[in-house]
C-alpha positions in Angstrom: 0.1 0.0 -0.1 1.0 3.6 -0.7 1.9 5.3 2.5 0.5 8.6 1.4 -2.8 6.9 0.5 -2.7 5.2 3.7 -2.1 8.3 6.0 -4.8 10.3 4.1 -7.3 7.6 4.9 -6.3 7.7 8.5 -6.4 11.6 8.5 -10.1 11.7 8.5 -11.8 11.5 11.9 -14.7 9.3 10.6 -12.6 7.0 8.6 -10.1 6.5 11.5 -12.7 5.7 14.1 -14.3 3.4 11.5 -11.1 1.5 11.1 -10.4 1.3 14.8 -14.0 0.2 15.6 -13.7 -2.6 13.0 -10.2 -3.4 14.2 -11.7 -3.8 17.7 -14.6 -5.8 16.9 -13.2 -7.9 14.1 -16.0 -7.0 11.6 -18.9 -4.6 11.5 -21.9 -3.7 9.3 -23.2 -0.4 8.2 -26.0 -0.3 10.7 -23.6 -1.0 13.6 -21.2 1.9 12.4 -24.1 4.1 12.0 -25.2 3.5 15.7 -21.6 3.7 17.1 -20.7 6.8 15.3 -24.0 8.6 15.3 -23.8 9.4 11.6 -26.0 8.8 8.6 -26.0 5.6 6.6 -24.9 7.4 3.3 -22.1 9.1 5.2 -20.7 6.0 6.7 -21.2 4.1 3.2 -19.2 6.7 1.4 -16.3 6.4 3.9 -16.5 2.7 3.7 -16.4 2.8 -0.1 -13.3 4.8 0.1 -11.7 2.5 2.7 -12.5 -0.4 0.4 -11.2 1.2 -2.7 -7.8 1.8 -0.7 -7.7 -2.0 0.0 -7.8 -1.3 3.8 -11.2 -3.1 4.1 -12.8 -6.2 2.7 -16.5 -6.8 2.8 -18.7 -9.9 2.8 -22.5 -10.4 2.1 -24.5 -12.4 4.7 -28.3 -12.3 3.7 -29.2 -8.7 3.9 -26.1 -7.7 5.7 -22.7 -6.6 4.4 -19.9 -6.8 7.1 -16.7 -5.0 6.7 -13.2 -6.2 8.2 -9.7 -5.1 8.0 -8.1 -6.5 4.8 -6.0 -9.5 5.9 -3.7 -9.1 3.0 -2.6 -5.7 4.3 1.2 -5.4 4.8 2.5 -5.9 8.2 3.5 -2.2 8.7 -0.1 -0.9 8.1 -1.5 -3.8 10.5 0.9 -2.8 13.1 0.1 0.9 12.8 -3.7 0.2 13.2 -3.1 -2.2 16.0 -0.7 0.2 17.8 -3.1 3.1 17.3 -6.0 1.0 18.8 -4.0 -0.2 21.7 -2.7 3.3 22.6 -5.9 5.2 22.0 -8.8 3.3 23.2 -10.2 6.4 24.8 -10.6 7.9 21.3 -13.3 5.4 20.5 -14.7 4.7 24.0 -17.9 6.6 23.3 -18.4 4.9 19.9 -18.0 1.5 21.7 -20.5 2.5 24.4 -23.0 3.4 21.6 -22.3 0.2 19.7 -22.7 -1.9 22.8 -26.0 -0.2 23.7 -27.3 -1.0 20.1 -30.2 -3.4 20.1 -30.8 -6.1 17.6 -27.3 -6.3 16.2 -26.9 -8.6 13.2 -26.0 -12.3 13.8 -22.8 -13.3 12.2 -22.4 -16.7 10.4 -19.1 -18.5 11.3 -16.2 -17.4 9.0 -14.5 -20.7 9.2 -16.7 -22.7 6.8 
């Protein structure tokens, strides 16, 4: 990944919070991100599309839901930066996590192993 593109993605508050929430949870859908961040679905979807086009995220469809996760093919340096940022700055997404955990009716996830 191009480091300039990577850091431009991280420079936006919504994209950074989205990436950190997904890194924390493993995967999230648009409705969960909308509840966590308190933003509209179109705004969240625009940011997710940009993160997908930068190859930072992958998505998978499960019925009516589309789940997003950190791209496992990312280089080690990008994964390390995301994990280090998450570990050192959990207070940055603490409010978002509270909102997410208070969300009712979170979608069920099928097992990723099979």
